C-alpha positions in Angstrom: 14.6 -13.7 -17.3 13.8 -10.2 -18.4 13.8 -7.2 -16.2 10.1 -6.6 -16.8 9.2 -10.1 -15.5 11.4 -9.7 -12.4 10.1 -6.2 -11.5 6.4 -6.8 -12.4 5.4 -8.0 -8.9 7.2 -5.0 -7.4 5.3 -2.6 -9.7 2.0 -4.3 -8.8 2.7 -3.9 -5.1 3.5 -0.2 -5.6 0.3 0.3 -7.6 -1.7 -1.4 -4.9 -0.1 1.0 -2.3 -1.1 4.1 -4.4 -4.6 2.8 -5.0 -5.1 2.3 -1.3 -3.7 5.8 -0.6 -6.0 7.5 -3.0 -9.0 5.5 -1.9 -8.3 6.3 1.8 -7.9 10.0 0.9 -11.1 10.0 -1.1 -13.1 8.4 1.7 -11.7 10.6 4.4 -12.2 13.8 2.4 -15.8 12.8 1.6 -16.5 12.0 5.3 -15.2 15.4 6.4 -17.1 17.3 3.7 -20.4 15.6 4.4 -20.1 16.1 8.1 -20.1 12.4 8.9 -16.9 13.1 10.9 -15.8 16.3 12.5 -12.1 17.4 12.1 -11.7 17.9 15.9 -12.9 14.2 16.4 -10.1 12.8 14.3 -7.3 15.3 15.0 -4.0 13.8 16.3 -4.8 10.4 14.9 -7.8 9.8 17.1 -9.6 6.6 16.1 -13.0 8.2 15.4 -13.3 7.3 11.7 -16.2 5.1 10.5 -15.3 1.3 10.2 -14.9 1.2 6.4 -12.5 4.2 6.4 -10.6 2.5 9.3 -10.3 -0.7 7.3 -8.9 1.0 4.2 -6.6 3.1 6.4 -5.3 -0.1 8.1 -4.8 -1.8 4.7 -2.8 1.2 3.5 -0.6 1.4 6.6 0.1 -2.4 6.3 1.4 -1.7 2.8 4.1 0.6 4.3 5.4 -2.1 6.7 6.3 -5.6 5.5 6.2 -4.8 1.7 9.3 -2.6 2.2 11.3 -5.8 2.7 9.8 -7.2 -0.5 10.9 -4.1 -2.4 14.5 -4.5 -1.0 14.6 -8.3 -1.7 13.3 -7.9 -5.3 15.9 -5.2 -6.1 18.7 -7.3 -4.5 17.6 -10.4 -6.4 17.6 -8.4 -9.7 21.0 -6.7 -9.0 22.7 -10.0 -8.1 21.0 -11.8 -11.0 19.5 -14.5 -8.7 15.9 -13.7 -9.8 14.6 -16.7 -11.8 11.2 -18.1 -12.6 10.6 -19.5 -9.1 11.3 -16.0 -7.6 8.8 -14.3 -9.9 6.1 -17.0 -9.2 6.6 -16.7 -5.5 6.6 -13.0 -5.6 
């Protein structure tokens, strides 16, 4: 199995994380600029963001928790040469 096929799921996961990061930053910046949210209301991680921004933020923060184990397992499977078609399909 080629390196591209083994690492493709990992790269897709990293891409998803960055997409969520930039989407969250865009939504938060827009909310602050339009005055929908005041900076003092959300300082120190206060939960005063609108629901859509909170959902995107939660999705982004979830990408920093369990997928880290996926990154480690993918790299270990690649290094030990135990990555086969079943691993890639399950990933």
